[in-house]
C-alpha positions in Angstrom: 0.0 0.0 0.0 1.4 3.4 -1.0 1.4 6.0 1.7 0.0 9.5 1.4 2.7 12.0 0.9 2.9 15.7 2.0 5.4 18.4 2.7 5.9 19.4 6.3 7.2 22.9 6.8 7.5 24.0 10.5 9.6 25.7 13.1 9.9 24.8 16.8 10.4 27.0 19.9 11.1 26.3 23.5 8.8 28.0 26.0 9.1 28.1 29.8 6.5 28.8 32.4 2.7 29.1 31.7 2.7 31.7 28.9 -0.2 31.3 26.5 0.2 31.4 22.7 -0.2 35.0 21.8 -2.8 36.3 19.4 -1.5 36.4 15.9 -4.4 38.1 14.1 -2.3 41.3 13.8 -0.1 39.5 11.2 -0.8 40.5 7.6 -3.0 37.9 5.9 -4.3 36.3 9.1 -7.9 37.1 9.8 -9.0 34.4 12.3 -7.6 32.0 14.8 -9.4 29.1 16.3 -8.2 27.2 19.4 -9.1 23.6 19.8 -9.5 21.4 22.8 -6.4 19.6 24.2 -5.7 16.1 23.0 -3.1 13.4 23.6 -0.6 12.1 21.0 1.3 8.9 21.8 4.2 7.9 19.6 6.9 5.2 19.4 10.0 6.0 17.3 12.0 3.2 15.7 15.5 2.8 14.3 18.1 0.1 13.8 20.7 -0.6 16.5 23.3 1.4 14.6 20.9 4.3 13.9 20.7 3.8 10.2 17.7 6.0 9.8 19.2 8.8 12.0 22.3 8.6 9.8 20.2 9.7 6.9 18.1 12.2 8.9 15.0 10.0 8.6 12.3 9.7 11.3 10.0 6.7 11.6 7.2 6.6 14.1 3.9 4.9 15.0 1.5 7.5 16.5 -1.9 7.2 18.1 -4.3 10.1 18.7 -5.1 13.3 16.7 -6.3 13.5 13.2 -3.3 11.7 11.6 -2.9 8.6 13.7 -0.8 6.0 11.9 2.7 5.3 10.7 4.8 8.3 9.7 8.0 8.4 7.7 9.8 11.8 7.5 12.7 12.4 5.2 14.7 15.5 4.4 13.5 17.8 1.6 14.6 20.9 -0.2 12.1 22.9 1.9 11.0 21.3 5.2 10.5 17.6 5.3 8.6 15.1 3.2 6.2 13.1 5.3 4.6 9.8 4.2 1.6 8.5 6.2 0.0 5.1 6.4 -3.0 4.0 8.6 -2.3 2.0 11.7 -3.7 -1.1 10.1 -1.6 -0.9 6.9 -0.9 -4.3 5.5 -4.1 -5.7 6.9 -3.2 -5.8 10.6 -2.4 -3.3 13.3 1.3 -3.6 14.0 1.1 -2.7 17.7 4.1 -1.8 19.8 6.7 -4.5 20.0 5.8 -6.1 16.7 7.7 -5.6 13.4 7.2 -2.4 11.4 4.8 -3.1 8.5 6.5 -4.0 5.2 4.7 -1.2 3.4 6.2 1.3 5.7 9.7 -0.1 5.4 9.6 -0.3 1.6 10.9 3.3 1.0 13.8 2.8 3.4 14.8 -0.8 2.7 18.1 0.3 1.1 18.9 2.0 4.4 17.7 -0.4 7.1 18.1 -3.6 4.9 17.5 -6.7 7.0 18.4 -5.1 10.3 15.6 -5.3 12.9 14.0 -2.1 14.0 13.4 -1.5 17.7 11.9 1.3 19.7 14.3 4.3 20.1 12.0 6.5 22.2 8.4 6.8 23.4 6.9 10.3 23.4 3.6 11.4 24.8 2.3 14.9 23.9 -0.6 16.9 25.3 -1.3 19.3 22.4 -3.5 22.3 22.2 -3.6 23.6 18.7 -4.5 27.1 17.4 -5.5 27.3 13.7 -4.7 30.4 11.8 -6.9 31.3 8.8 -6.7 33.8 6.0 -9.3 36.2 4.7 -10.6 33.5 2.3 -11.1 31.1 5.2 -8.2 28.9 4.1 -6.1 27.4 6.9 -2.7 29.0 6.7 -0.9 27.6 9.7 -1.3 25.9 13.0 0.4 26.8 16.3 0.8 23.7 18.5 1.3 24.2 22.2 2.9 20.9 23.3 3.6 19.5 26.8 6.0 16.7 26.0 7.0 13.7 28.1 9.6 11.4 26.5 11.5 8.3 27.6 14.7 7.2 25.9 14.0 3.5 25.2 17.6 2.6 25.0 19.3 5.0 27.4 16.6 4.8 30.1 16.3 8.6 30.6 13.0 10.4 31.1 12.6 14.0 29.9 9.9 16.6 30.0 9.6 20.0 28.2 7.2 22.4 26.6 7.4 23.7 23.1 5.5 25.7 20.5 5.4 24.4 17.0 4.4 26.6 14.0 3.5 24.5 11.0 2.2 25.7 7.6 -1.0 24.1 6.3 -2.6 23.7 2.9 -3.7 27.3 2.5 -0.2 28.7 3.0 1.3 31.0 0.3 2.3 29.3 -2.9 5.9 30.6 -3.1 8.8 29.8 -0.9 9.5 33.5 -0.4 6.0 34.2 0.9 6.0 31.1 3.1 9.2 32.2 4.7 7.8 35.7 5.2 4.7 34.3 7.0 6.8 32.1 9.2 9.1 35.0 10.0 6.2 37.1 11.0 4.8 34.4 13.3 8.2 33.8 14.8 8.6 37.5 15.7 5.3 37.4 17.7 6.2 34.1 19.4 9.7 35.3 20.4 8.1 38.5 21.8 5.9 36.3 23.9 8.9 34.7 25.5 9.7 31.8 23.2 13.2 30.9 22.0 14.3 28.9 19.0 14.3 25.2 19.9 17.5 23.7 21.0 16.6 20.6 19.0 15.2 20.3 15.5 12.9 17.3 16.3 11.2 15.8 19.3 13.0 12.5 18.8 16.4 14.1 19.0 15.5 15.9 22.2 14.0 12.7 23.6 17.3 10.9 23.3 19.4 13.8 24.5 20.9 15.2 21.3 20.4 18.4 19.4 20.1 16.7 16.0 20.0 13.3 14.5 23.5 13.8 13.1 24.8 13.6 16.7 22.9 10.3 17.3 24.2 8.8 14.1 27.9 9.5 14.6 30.1 6.6 13.5 32.7 5.6 16.0 36.3 5.9 14.9 38.1 2.8 16.2 41.8 2.9 17.2 44.0 2.2 14.2 41.1 2.9 11.8 42.3 6.3 10.7 41.7 7.9 7.3 44.1 6.8 4.6 46.9 9.3 3.8 45.4 10.0 0.4 42.1 11.2 1.9 43.9 13.6 4.1 45.2 15.4 1.0 42.4 16.9 -1.1 44.8 17.2 -4.1 45.3 13.4 -4.3 43.8 11.1 -6.9 42.2 9.1 -4.1 40.4 12.0 -2.7 38.8 12.8 -6.1 37.8 9.2 -7.0 36.5 8.3 -3.6 34.5 11.6 -3.7 32.9 10.4 -6.9 32.2 6.9 -5.5 30.5 8.3 -2.4 28.3 10.5 -4.5 27.3 7.5 -6.8 26.7 5.3 -3.7 24.3 7.9 -2.3 22.6 8.1 -5.6 22.1 4.4 -5.8 20.5 4.3 -2.4 18.3 7.2 -3.2 17.1 5.5 -6.4 16.2 2.2 -4.6 12.7 3.1 -3.3 11.7 4.6 -6.7 12.8 1.5 -8.5 10.9 -0.7 -6.1 7.8 1.3 -6.9 8.5 1.1 -10.6 8.4 4.9 -10.8 8.8 6.3 -14.4 12.4 5.7 -15.6 13.5 4.8 -12.1 14.8 1.3 -12.9 16.7 2.7 -15.8 18.3 5.4 -13.6 19.3 2.9 -11.0 20.8 0.6 -13.6 22.7 3.5 -15.0 24.1 4.3 -11.6 25.2 0.7 -11.2 27.0 1.0 -14.5 28.7 4.2 -13.5 29.9 2.7 -10.2 31.3 -0.3 -12.1 33.0 1.9 -14.7 34.7 4.1 -12.0 35.9 1.0 -10.1 37.3 -0.5 -13.4 39.1 2.6 -14.8 40.6 3.7 -11.4 41.0 0.1 -10.1 44.8 0.6 -9.4 44.0 3.1 -6.7 42.4 0.3 -4.6 43.2 -3.1 -3.4 42.4 -5.5 -6.3 40.3 -8.1 -4.4 37.9 -5.5 -3.0 37.3 -3.9 -6.4 36.8 -7.3 -8.0 34.2 -8.4 -5.5 32.3 -5.1 -5.7 32.2 -5.1 -9.5 31.0 -8.7 -9.5 28.1 -8.0 -7.2 27.2 -4.7 -8.9 27.2 -6.6 -12.2 24.7 -9.0 -10.8 22.5 -6.2 -9.7 22.7 -4.6 -13.1 21.6 -7.9 -14.7 18.5 -8.0 -12.5 17.6 -4.4 -13.3 18.3 -5.0 -17.0 15.4 -7.4 -17.4 12.8 -4.8 -16.4 14.4 -2.0 -18.5 14.8 -4.2 -21.6 11.2 -5.4 -21.5 10.0 -1.8 -21.0 11.9 -0.5 -23.9 10.9 -3.4 -26.2 7.3 -3.0 -25.4 7.3 0.8 -26.1 9.1 0.2 -29.4 6.8 -2.6 -30.6 3.7 -0.5 -29.8 5.1 2.4 -31.8 6.2 0.2 -34.8 2.9 -1.6 -34.9 1.1 1.7 -35.0 3.2 2.6 -38.1 2.4 -0.7 -39.7 -1.3 0.1 -39.4 -0.7 2.8 -42.0 0.4 0.2 -44.6 -2.2 -0.7 -47.3 -2.8 -4.3 -46.3 -5.7 -6.5 -45.6 -3.9 -8.4 -42.8 -4.7 -7.1 -39.3 -2.0 -6.8 -36.8 -4.1 -7.8 -33.7 -2.4 -11.2 -33.3 1.0 -9.7 -33.6 0.2 -7.0 -31.1 -1.0 -9.6 -28.6 2.1 -11.7 -29.1 4.6 -8.9 -29.2 3.4 -6.1 -27.0 1.5 -8.4 -24.7 4.6 -10.6 -24.4 6.8 -7.6 -23.6 4.4 -6.5 -20.9 4.3 -9.9 -19.4 8.1 -10.0 -19.4 8.1 -6.6 -17.7 5.7 -7.7 -15.0 7.7 -10.9 -14.3 11.0 -9.1 -14.3 9.7 -6.5 -11.9 8.6 -9.2 -9.5 12.1 -10.7 -9.8 13.8 -7.3 -9.2 11.6 -6.6 -6.1 12.5 -10.0 -4.8 16.2 -9.4 -5.4 16.1 -6.0 -3.7 14.8 -7.8 -0.6 17.5 -10.4 -0.6 20.5 -10.7 1.8 22.8 -10.7 -1.2 21.6 -7.2 -2.2 21.8 -5.9 1.4 25.3 -7.2 1.8 26.3 -5.5 -1.5 25.1 -2.2 0.0 26.9 -2.9 3.2 30.2 -3.6 1.3 29.7 -0.6 -0.9 29.2 1.8 2.1 32.2 0.3 3.9 34.3 0.6 0.8 33.6 4.3 0.3 33.8 5.1 4.0 37.1 3.4 4.6 38.5 2.8 1.1 41.3 0.2 0.8 43.6 2.6 -1.1 47.0 1.8 -2.6 50.0 4.1 -2.7 48.9 5.2 -6.2 46.0 7.0 -4.6 48.4 9.4 -2.9 49.6 10.7 -6.3 48.5 14.2 -7.6 45.0 13.9 -8.9 45.4 15.5 -12.3 48.3 13.3 -13.4 47.0 10.0 -12.1 43.5 10.5 -13.4 44.8 11.4 -16.8 47.0 8.3 -16.8 44.0 6.1 -16.0 41.8 7.8 -18.6 44.5 7.4 -21.2 44.5 3.6 -20.5 40.8 3.5 -20.9 41.1 5.3 -24.3 43.8 2.7 -25.2 41.4 -0.1 -24.4 38.7 1.5 -26.6 41.3 1.9 -29.4 42.4 -1.7 -29.3 38.8 -3.0 -29.3 38.0 -0.8 -32.2 41.0 -2.1 -34.2 40.0 -5.7 -33.4 36.7 -5.3 -35.2 38.1 -5.5 -38.7 39.7 -8.9 -38.3 37.1 -10.3 -36.0 35.4 -13.5 -37.0 32.2 -12.2 -35.5 32.1 -8.4 -35.9 28.8 -7.8 -34.1 30.0 -9.1 -30.7 33.3 -7.2 -31.3 31.4 -3.9 -31.9 29.5 -4.6 -28.7 32.8 -4.7 -26.9 33.7 -1.3 -28.4 30.4 0.1 -27.0 31.2 -1.2 -23.5 34.7 0.3 -23.6 33.3 3.6 -24.8 30.6 3.6 -22.1 33.2 2.8 -19.4 35.3 5.7 -20.5 32.4 8.1 -20.6 31.2 7.2 -17.1 34.7 7.3 -15.6 35.3 10.7 -17.1 31.9 12.0 -16.1 32.4 10.9 -12.5 35.7 12.9 -12.0 34.3 15.9 -13.9 31.7 16.3 -11.2 33.5 15.0 -8.1 34.5 17.0 -5.1 37.5 15.9 -2.9 36.4 13.4 -0.3 36.7 14.3 3.3 39.2 12.4 5.5 36.7 10.0 7.2 33.4 8.4 6.4 31.0 10.3 4.2 28.6 11.2 6.9 27.8 14.4 8.8 30.0 15.1 11.8 28.5 14.1 15.2 28.9 17.6 16.7 30.3 20.9 15.7 33.6 21.9 17.2 33.1 23.8 20.5 36.7 24.9 21.4 38.5 27.7 19.6 41.4 25.5 18.4 39.0 22.9 17.1 37.0 25.5 15.3 40.1 26.9 13.7 41.3 23.4 12.6 37.9 22.7 11.1 37.8 26.0 9.2 41.4 25.4 8.0 40.5 21.9 6.8 37.4 23.1 5.0 39.4 26.0 3.3 42.0 23.5 2.2 39.4 21.3 0.5 37.8 24.3 -1.2 41.1 25.5 -2.5 41.9 22.0 -3.8 38.5 21.9 -5.6 39.1 25.3 -7.2 42.6 24.2 -8.4 41.0 21.0 -9.9 38.3 22.9 -11.7 40.3 23.5 -14.9 40.9 19.7 -15.2 37.2 19.0 -14.9 36.5 20.7 -18.3 38.9 18.3 -20.0 37.2 15.3 -18.4 33.8 16.6 -19.4 35.0 17.0 -23.0 36.1 13.3 -23.1 32.7 12.2 -21.9 31.0 14.4 -24.5 33.0 12.8 -27.3 32.3 9.3 -26.0 28.6 9.8 -25.4 27.3 9.9 -29.0 29.4 6.8 -29.9 27.9 4.9 -26.9 24.4 5.9 -28.0 25.0 5.1 -31.7 26.4 1.6 -31.0 23.8 1.1 -28.3 20.9 1.9 -30.7 22.5 -0.4 -33.3 22.9 -3.3 -30.8 19.3 -2.8 -29.5 18.1 -2.8 -33.1 19.8 -6.1 -33.9 18.3 -7.7 -30.8 14.9 -6.3 -31.8 15.1 -7.9 -35.2 16.1 -11.2 -33.6 13.1 -10.9 -31.3 10.9 -10.4 -34.4 12.3 -13.4 -36.1 11.6 -15.6 -33.1 8.1 -14.2 -32.7 7.4 -14.8 -36.4 8.5 -18.4 -36.2 6.3 -18.9 -33.2 3.4 -17.2 -35.0 3.9 -19.4 -38.0 3.8 -22.5 -35.9 0.6 -21.2 -34.3 -1.1 -20.8 -37.6 -1.1 -17.0 -37.5 -0.4 -14.7 -40.5 3.2 -13.5 -40.4 3.2 -10.7 -43.0 3.1 -8.0 -40.3 6.4 -9.4 -38.9 8.1 -9.0 -42.3 6.8 -5.4 -42.4 8.2 -4.7 -38.9 11.6 -6.1 -39.9 11.7 -4.0 -43.0 11.0 -0.9 -41.0 13.7 -1.8 -38.5 16.5 -2.5 -41.1 18.6 0.6 -42.0 21.2 0.9 -44.7 23.4 3.1 -42.6 23.8 0.6 -39.8 26.4 -1.6 -41.5 29.5 -2.7 -39.7 31.9 -0.5 -41.8 29.8 2.6 -41.1 29.7 1.9 -37.3 33.4 1.1 -37.3 34.2 4.3 -39.1 32.3 6.3 -36.4 34.2 4.5 -33.7 37.6 5.2 -35.3 36.8 8.9 -35.6 35.8 9.1 -32.0 39.0 7.3 -30.9 41.2 9.8 -32.9 39.3 12.7 -31.2 39.7 11.1 -27.7 43.4 10.6 -28.2 43.8 14.3 -29.1 41.9 15.3 -26.0 44.0 13.1 -23.7 47.1 15.0 -24.7 45.5 18.2 -23.3 44.7 16.8 -19.9 
């Protein structure tokens, strides 16, 4: 069951004593305020033992009471937070306290929690009195919640109480970010004048467990002897750049997971592309890392790519067949295409549905979860070799030059190949690997010294603050120095991209014709008319897709890439 999604934009304030929420009708645009009767909210917050959700600034709770009782999942957003809501009985049974979190609720965060059990993190009881603010048109603009909060840290055993005011925008709030900010600023001015102060914690759950933010709760422990590699302490090193690229791609892969599970438009394709980018970076810059670790990761990423590929290939095939059959309908023929449409388009749709079931099963498997574990460990504490300590520009150019060399050799091998089509496919894979490897370093920022997570706490002492500022400035300066090289990498990717697409379209076209031939044979054996299949093949065959033409394009691209390499 898909949850209901909304954007939550709010600000929190601490308030001491017995002050009442001040009247806010003097604020421009607010014409009425309505105070409700107090009610009780009871919530249990969940996380894994290692605070996987907190590490990603995600809140998961089961709440009773009020108008939105149910399961709530809150994730960071560009403005405010995105909240997804499910009823208490989602999945057909009420998952009461102490029982597992419903599968539907976990679906969007499976790539984060994986197969780790979720247990209560804190229990919070709130006595809430809400004041609703309306505009001149009667629309509800915002709500001020006066909360008396009692919280128990389920793991630390500490009990805490406090009072806070919460200003949250509602459906009738202004339709631009600037206007919404202006309204919240005006409300804040009145609340501060009444004795409130900005909250010391951004969320109730953080305060319940005694921290200011979830980032503090999710801090990764640095064990003795597990210090950042020398390369990551130097933002000018090749290791810092390549690890920075891998961290970004890993984060992207995890972010694409829930969309792919839900079969959102183009999501499986984007996740598959991210997998290919990761494999390409690991392949081209493999000498920066210990060989065994790279080999294992590429193997498991390859398996994931195969699983995702079935869904994507069936999706593309079905769309192409539907379009081509529509074109055949314009031919002057007495032979209907209904049987072919059922066999071809219907078959592609069945393949897509079956592949999607298989992908969802794989994304719930221990093998997939262990891949994500390994990938996160790899980018947090990469097994770097001494090559990673070399200056980034020279070492990256050296690796990209080798990748161009691989592409050149595969291109040369096509002429004498006994089977030119498979040889051309190898050219395509080499070009794609080069493109993605160049793209990655063109966008990468130098990796920080430790794991790619937010720091647990901000430095509090003057020396620590100075050291943090100095480190940040050093990374910024290194990124600025590296900027001129990024343009060169981007040009390499731009030259390789059309070759990848051209050879990819050609390869897909050949597979498409083979699919038509198999379908035509099956149709013939089934007693169906096969004329429409011949028409489809005729439409698919193109005179400009011969091996010599494709090879000529590859040779021209290789010459251009070799010239660009000299400028790196």
